[in-house]
Phi, psi and omega in degrees: 000130178302151180285127177259133188261342180062057182290325186298312183286330176289321174297316177304318182295311173299323180296320183304313179300312186292329171295319172296327183272012180298132177096350177290165190269125169066234183290344176295345183246348182249329179263123185314311191296312175292328169293320180294316180300317180290316176293329176293321178296316174298318177288339169296318175294318183303315182294315178306306200285336180290335172276325172295322178300327177293325178284327182294310183297321174305315177302316177303316177293322185288315177305316189287321181299314179299314171313310180291313178308319185285327173289343174263010180079032177221150173271166182293326178281330168295321182300300187298317175302316182289323176297317181305304187296329176280002182053040169277116180250081183241133183282172190290329179301311183299311180305311179303318179294325175293322183294329181280303188268342189216071175310315180303316178292325183289325186292323178295321171306314177306304176310316177297316179298325180289310180301326181294320185292324186289314186291330185258340182274000000 
């Protein structure tokens, strides 16, 4: 009986990796073994960086809020603490958006945080 190699499934498997490696440089898009290694590595980076992106954006928002708070005479932690005490529930993404696009609204929040810190602290 002849040996069955299951070439259809093997070819499909290889094509899947080579298709995913489209656009990679040189042999990384042409040669199966290097393409597979590169694709698997890229998938690891993609998985890791989906989580990393959330951290990076939070850092950016905090930087922007801190800069805007300091323009209004507050540090970041005093600003956030004042908003918490005043029971203002605005997330950091929205605060950063206000800091960049709505200085007047951010100034009002800063004044509220300042007055709340003075009365309770």
